[in-house]
N, C-alpha and C positions, 0 to 999 in steps of 0.2 A: 615386555608390556602386555598385560592381559586386558581383555574387554569382557566384563561380566555384568549381567543384568538380572534383577529380580522383579518380576511382574506380578502384582497382586490385584485380584479382582474379587470384590465381594458383592454378590447379587442377592443373596438370601439373608434375611435378618429375623430376629425375634420380633414379636408383635411390638409396635411402637415406632418402628423404622420402616419406611416404604421400600419394597423390593426394587432392585435396579437390574433388570434383566440384561441390559447392554454391558454391564461391567465385565462379565466373563468374556463377552465378544471383544471388548476392548483389549484385554490381555492377549487374546489369540491373534488379533490383528497386529499388535505390537511385536509379538513373538516372531511372526512371519518376516517382518522387515528387518528385525535385528539379527536374526539367524542367517538371513540371505547374505552370502559372501560378497555379492556385488553391491550390497547396500550397507547394512550395519556391520557385517563381518564380526559379530560378537563370538567369542570363544565359548561362552557358556551363558545360557538363558534359562533361568528357573522360573516356573509358573506356579503360583499358588491361587487356587480357586476356593472361595468361601472357607478360609482357614479359621480355626479357633484362635483365641488370643495368644496362647503360649507358642503355638507353631509359627504364627506370623512374627512374633517378636524374636524368636530364635533365628528365623530365616533372615530377618533384617540384620541382626547382629553378625551372622555368618557372612553376609554379603560384604561387610566392611572390615571384618577381622582378618588379620594376617595378610595384608596386602602390601604391594610395593608403591613407591611414590608415583610412578608413571602409569599405574593401573587405572583404567577407566571403569568406574562403577556407576551403574544406573539403577535407580529405584523408581518404579512406576506403580502408582496406586490409583485405582478407580473404585470409588465407593463413597460412603457417607463420612463427612467430617463432623465432629461434635465438639462443642466447647463448653467449659464449665463457667461458673459465675465470674471467675477471675480472668476469663478470656483465654485459658489454656486449651490447646488443641489436642484432640484425641482422634485416632483412626478407628472407625468401627470395624468389628469383626463379625463373623457368623453368629456368635453367641452374645453379642453386645446387648446390655440392658442399660437404659439411660439412668436408672437409679443406682447402678453399680459401675460407674465409669472406670474407676481405678483398676478393678479386677477383671473387667470384660473388654477393655479396649487397649490399644497400644498408644502410649503417650508420645506426643511429639518431642517431649523432653528426652525420652529414652532414645528416640531416633537421632536427635541432635547430638547426644552424648557419644553414641557409637560412631557417628560420622566424624566427630571431633577427635576421637581416639585413633581413628584410622590413619595409616601412613600415606594413603592415597591423597594426591592433590588434584585429582580430576574426578569430582563427584557430581552427579547430576540427579536431581529429584524431579519427577513429573507427577503432578497431582491433578487428576481429573475429578476434583471434588471442590465444593466450596462450603461456605459456613453460614448459610442463611436458610432456615427451615420453613419452606412454604411449599406444600405439595398440591398441585392443581389436579384437575380431573384427568387430564391426558398427559400431563408433564410431571415428572418426578424431580423435584429440586433436591440437591444434595447438601445437607448441613444446616447450621442454625446460629448465626451471629458473627460479630467482629472478631478477627484473629490477627495478631501481628506476626505474619509469616516470616518476615525478614529476620526478626530477632529470635523466633522460635526454631527456625531451621537453617538460616543463612550462615555463611562462613567463608573464609578465604579458600580459593581453589574449588569453589562449589557454586553451582547454579541451581536455583529452584524455579521451576515453571509451574504456574497454576492456571486452571481453566478460567478463572475469573478473579476479580479483586475480592477481598475478604468481606465486602458488604453486598455482594451481588449473588445472583442465582446462577448455578451451573446445572444444566438439565439434559435429559435424554428424552427423545420422543418415543413414546411406547411403540414397540414393534420395530424400531430402527436397529440396524446391525451394530452400530457403535454410537457412543456418546458424541455430541457435536464437536467437542474439543479434540478428542482422540481421533475422530474421523480425519481432521485436517492435519494433525501431527503425522499420522500414518501416510496421508496423501502426499505431504511435503517430502517425506523420506522416500516413499515408493516411486514417485514420479521423478524425483530430483528437482522439483520446482522450488524447493526451499533453498536451493543453492543460489542465493541472490547475486553474489558477485561472480558466479559462473567459473569458479576456480577448480571445480571437480570435487569439492568436499563441502559438507554441511556442518556448520558450527552451531552451537547452542543458540546464540542470538539470532542467527538466520532462521533456524527452525521456529523460534518464538515469533519472529516478525511475520513469517508466512502463516502460521496457524492463527495468530491474532488477526491478521487482515482478513482471512477467510471467515473466521468466526464472526467478525463484526460486519461482514457483508450479509451474513445470514441473520444474525441477532445483534444489531448495532448497540444494544444496551449492555451487552456483555463485554468485559475488558480483560482478556487474559493478561497476566502479569509475569515478569521475570525479576528475580532477585539474585543478583550475582555481584561478586567482588573481583575487580581486576581481571585476571586471566580466566575467571569463570565464564565470561561471555564467549571466549574464543575456544572453548573445549570442542574438539572435532568429534562429532558423533557418527557420521556416516559418509559414504562416498556418493557421488552423483555423476551421471554420464556427461561427457563433454560434447560429443557430436551426435547425440541421439535425436533423430528426426522428430519423434513424438514430443520430446521436451522442447525442441525449437518451435514446433507448431503451437504447443501450449503457451509458451511465452508470448508468441505473436497474438494469440487469442486474448490473453490477459491484457495486452496493450490496447486492443481495439474495443474491449467491452466497456461500455459506459452505462451505469445504472441498469445493468442486466440486458442491454441491447447492443447489437452490432450494426453500425450504420452502413450505408451503401459503399462508401469508400473502404471501410473495414472489410466488408464482404468481398469486394474485388481483390483486395490485397491478400486475404486469407485463401481465396480460391487459387490465386497464383502461387502462393507459398505452398499450398497442398500439392500442387503439381510438381513444384521444384523439389520438394522433399519426398516425392513418390509415395504419398500416403493414400490408402484406399478411402473411399467416401465413408465407410463405416468407422475406420480408425479416426478420421477427422471429426466425424459426428460425435463419437464417444468422448473425445477430448473436449470439444465445445460444450457438451452436456455437463461434464465434470466442472468446467470453469463457471458455467451459468447456474449450477445447482444452488450455491448459497444465495444468489439473488432470488431464485424461485422460492426458496425456503422463507426468505424475508417477505416476499409478496404474500405467501400463504399465511404467515403470522399476522400481517396487516389485515388480511381478509378475516382471519379468525377473530381478531379484536373488533373489527367493524361489525361482524355478525353478532358478537356478544353484546357490544355497546348498543346496537339498535334494538335487540331483544330486551335489554335491561331497561332502557329509558322509555321505550314505547311512545315516542312522540312528545315527550315532556321537554320543557325548556330547562328546568332546574333538576339537579341531581343531588340526592341526599348525601350527607357525610358518609354514611355507611356504604352506600352504593359507590361513592367516589373511592373509598378505601379498597373496596373489592375490585374495582376496575384497575386501580393502581397495582394491586397484587397480580392481576392477570397480565398487565403490561410488563411487569418485571419478569414473570415466568416466561413470557414470550420473547423476552430479550429486546423489547422495543424502547426507544427513547421518548422523552416527553414530546419532542417535536413531531414524532411519528403519529402518536395518538392525537395530538392537537389538530393535525390536518384532518383526521377523520371526524373529530368532534366539531370542528369549525365548519366543515362541509355540511354536516347535519343541521347545524344552526342556521346556515344560509338557506338551506332548503325549507326549513320551517318558516323563516322570515318571508321567503318568496311565496310560500303557500298562503300565508296571511295576506300578503300584498295582493296576490291573485284574487283572493276572495273579495277584498275591497274593490279591486279594479272591476271584477265581474259584477258586483252590485252596482257600481257606478255605471257600468256599461248597460245594464238592464234598464236603469232609469233613463239614460241617454237615448237608448233605442226607442223607449216609449215616447219620449218627447219628439224624437226625430220622425217618428211615424206620422205625427200630425203635421209636420212641416216638410214632409218628403217632397223633393223636387220632381219635376216631370221626368228628367233623365238622370239615371244613376251614372256616376263617373266610373270608368273602368278601373279595376284594381291596379295599383302601382307596383311595379316590380322593384324590390330592394336589391341592391348589388350584393353578391355573396360576400360573406366575411372571410377574408384571407388570414389564416392563422400561420404565423411564422415564428420561428424560435428566436425571439428577440430578448434584449436585456430586460424589457418591461415584464416579461413573463416569468422571470426568476423571483421566487418568493423567499421569505425568511432572510431578507436583506436587513441587517440591523441599523439602528439609528445611532449616530455618534461619530466621534473622530477616531481614526485608526491610522497607525503608522506602519509603513512597510519599507523594505529595502533588500539588498542582497547582491546577486550576480550582475556583473557589468554586461553580460550577454543579453540582459533584458532592457538595456538602456534605450534602445530604439523602439521598444514595444510599449513600455509602461506609460509614457506621457500621453499618447493618443488614447490608450485604453482608459486611463484615469479621467481624462476630460469627457469622453463619451459616457462612461459609467455615471459620472456625476450629473450629466444632463438628464439621464433617465431616473436615477435614484439620488436626488440632491441630499437626502437625509444620510446617505452613506458617504460620509466625509473622509475619504481615503487620501492620505498625503505621503508621498515618497520622501524618505529621509536620504537626501542625496549624499550626505556625508557617510552613509552606510552602504552606498552602492559601490562597493570595492571588491566584491567577490563573494562566492557562495559561502565560504568559511566565515567571513565577517557577518553576513546576514544571519546565519544560524547562531553564531555567538551572541549577537545582539537580541535575537529572538529569545534565546534561553535566559539571558540576563534581564529580560523584561523591557528593553528599550524599543523593541518592535512588537507589533501585534501579530503579524505574519511575515513570512519571508519568501523571496523569489530565488530559486536555485537553478543552476544549469547542470546539476547532478543530484543523485539521491543522498539521503541523510546517512552519515556513517554510524557505525556501531558506537564509536567513542562519543559522538554527539548525542546519540540516544541515551547513553549511560549518564551523561551530564544532565540531560533533561530529567531522567528518572530520579536523580538525586534531589531534584527540586519538586518531585511529586507530580510530574505530568509527563505525557509522552508526546512524541512528534509524529505527525502523519504527513508523508510526502505524496501529494496528488499530482500525477503526470497530466499536464495540460497542453503542452506544445511539443511537437516533433521537430527536431533540428538535426544538425550534423556538424562534424569537424572538417575543416578544409586545411589542405597542406599548401603553404606558400613558400616560394623560393625566390632568389634573386632573379630579376627578369632577363639577365644576360646569360644565365645558365642554360646550356644546350640540353636540357632535359624537358621533355614535353608531357610526360606522364610517369607514374610509378605504379607498380603492382602493390596490392595490400601487403604482400609478404615483404616487399622491399621496404615499405614504410616501417614494418615491424622490425626488420633487420637494422635499419638506420637508427631507430630509437632504442634498440637494445645494444647497439654498439658493434654489431657484426659487420655492418658496412660503415666504413669511416672515411671513404673517399668517393667522390662523385663518379670517378672512372669505373668503379665497381657497379654503378647503376646505369652505365651506358654513356656517360659524358666523355667526349673525346679528350679533353684536357685533364691533367692531374690536379684536381682541386680538393683539398681537405674539406670534409663536411663540418659545419659548425652549427650545433643544435641550440635553439632558443626555446625556453618554456616560461610560462607564468610562474613565478616563485611563490605567489600568495594564493595559488590555485592548486595546491598539492593533491588534494583528494580527487579533484576533477581530472587531473593528469594521470593519476593512478588508474582511474576508470578507463581512460583512453588507452593506456598501456594494456590493461586487461582485455579490452576489446580486440587488441592486436595479438593477444596470446603471449605478451611479454611477462614472464614470471619474475625475473630478476635482471637488474642491469647496474652498471657502474655509473653513478651520476657525476663523477668527477669531470666529465666532458660536457656537462650541461651548463649553459649560460642562462641564468635566471633574470627575468625582467619583471617589472611591476605591473605593466598594462599590455593589452594587445597592441596598441599603437606603438609602444616602445619596441616591442618585438618586431613589428613590421618595419620600423625605421632601421633597426639593426641589420636586417637581412638585405635592405637596399644598399647598405654600405659594405656588407660582407659578401664576396663573390660566392662562397660556399655555404651561405646561410640558409637555414630551413626553420620554419616556425609553423606550429599548428594552433588553430584557434577556432572560435565560432564561425560557421560558414557565412552567416549574414554580416559579420564584421569584416571578413577577408575578401569575399568575392567582389564587392564593389570598389575595392581599393585600386588605385592606378599604378602605384610604384612597385608592385610585386607581381609575380606570376603565380596564379593559382593552378595547381596540377590536377588533371583528371586521375582517377584511381581505377586500376584494372583489377577485377576480382573474378576468378574462375573464368577467365577468357573474355569477359565482357567489360567494356569501358564505361565508367560512370562519370559524367561531367558535373562538377559542382556549380557551374554556371550554365545559362541557357545557350546551348551550342549554336542554335539558329540565329541568335542575336549577339554572337561573340564580339567583344571589343578588345583589341590588342592593347598592351600597355602603352604603345606609341600613340594610339588613337584616343585613349581614355582621357576624360576630362569632365568638367561640369556639364551636366545634362546628358552625358554620354558615358555610361558606365555599365559594367556587366551586372546582370540580375541573377539571383540565386535560382537554381534548378529545383523549384518547389516540387515538381512532379516526382522527381527521383527521391526526394526526402519522404514524401507522404505515401509513396507506393511501397516503402519499406525496402527498396532495392539498394539505396545508397549504402556503401560498405562501411562508412564511419559514422553511424547514427549516434545521436545524443537526445535525451529527453530533458525538457525544462519542467520544473516542479513549482507548485505553490505549497509551502510547508506550513502546516497548521499546528498550533499549540493545543493539544487535546486536554483541556482543563475544565470543560463544561461551562465556560464563561463566554463573554461577548467576543473575546479575541478569537476563540474557536469559530464562533458563528461568522465573524467577519472574514476569516481566512477561507472558510468553506463557501461563503457567498461569493467571494472574489473568484474562486476556482469555478464555481457553477456558472458565473457570468462569462468567463473565458471559454467555457465549453458549449455555449449556445452557438447557433449558426452565425449569428451576428458577430460574436467574439472570434470564432474560428476564421471567418472570412477576413476580418480586420487584421488579425495576426498574420495570416498568410500574405496579405498585401504588404504588410510592413516587413516581413521576412524577405520578400522578393527583392526589395530595394535596400534593405539593411539600414544602417545609420547614416548613409550618405544620400 
């Protein structure tokens, strides 16, 4: 099996096409990560810079010619994409002229044909170009018009990644080292951050998801796309480190960043994590700067638009159609959404209204003062002190909450959270008529399935969205965005009579991988076979749990599957050697089972509040164990889980509703409410 790449960057063009200085830097950055034996490990990487048409076409044909089925072939192109009147795509070369497309460009049809003729079934194409031609003063857009990428370049055993959809702008900031998209493709590979499932390798779909999320943090109006069939999503591109302290810290920073900020709790957690990972202040600061960079770019783009908007309208209420079209063009080039620019424009309108109101009030005040002068009392009253306005992060401060009825459902782990939240949110935003579909609160998988099918407007999950689910959504022409909103954990429950009072994280891993199959091996004095119970309808969540324990493969013939958490807990109360794992807030308050502390790296972590511990014999109504929230939110608990709000990215009201719900949960009011509910769980 060979790994071969062809990297093409075209920065210089004939008159009529804007130069793209970053294109050549793109290919150099890609070359470095692909040739690195610890990252890409490619056997051969060929670089073409500003090639003429024939040289470029020959190199592409040679890349795919005379290959074996298992060879991995990667074609990367950074430059202009051009389309003809029929929507056919062409890749611009150094000598391209728009009036001579056939003879001065490389046609996508040619590329598609040579890929189709190749014996390789692992082909990857990465295009940092798009197909809309609008070139701003400081930003160079690449391309001009709609193109059907899937049909022109797609195929079985192949994945095509593009920097934006075929109706959007892809751009480079003049003077930048690399284009926006390539920057995050390289970052995901170089740092290992694109390894979403933390299995030590980066697949095509993982790289796409990482780059897409970063691009949209910086330029939310851009939407990188992936076009793949079947196994094309799972082509393994590169290696990622498993226990690298820099990568661990980066992931922790990613978790705590919200809208480009790190709150006090996040800062405390990161400072502790930095010490634990033995990182220098400079190393930690560099990682944080990398993670925060796209948010800073986004803020700069907002400021750029605001500056241009204010200079253009010059205090006017109304904007001409011509000016509106020009502002829209700038918005697209900056990668901003309609809601981003609407906030800026609405703020300006409010200021103008306030200014007019102030003039009216001032005029009235002058008249009133003149009248009051003649009827002035002997003594003036002392000025009254108004109480200071206390600003808190409340539900009422969340904007862009849509009006209408919206349905949601999903993970049973949310069952004790959503009723209270729904009630409180409706009190503040009565127009936001959210309604849980209880018949669809049967697991994360059911929630995603119903979201994709259109029966839900957004979903609540206790795990991230899988690649297969993303693929299903893509076939319906929208993408899924999982927004982490709640930190939680997994608890381990056993029969209360079992003489085991704790387990190490390694022991939990060995139990669920089948290496330990008798409780005597874990320290129990009696010979009791272990009987494992898992949620059968929560397959992907359990897979993530196993991965967190480092379990790569296991024999599932010894697993006993149950439908609900309650059913699993009931089984282990009857089975002396029973063990069940589930959401910490569902298990800790239960009376009939023993919840085990987990030992990791010599330190014991209690899932319950140790100072208020209630034994199974004492447990009952009004007297139950509470979840150790501090261990969860400090990041120290060794079996962590995130809860997500999953949004359907379709540009419609469903997306706005899901994002609004997530924003409400991330206010201080929402966070405090959730933590109180997590502490006591469903009981």
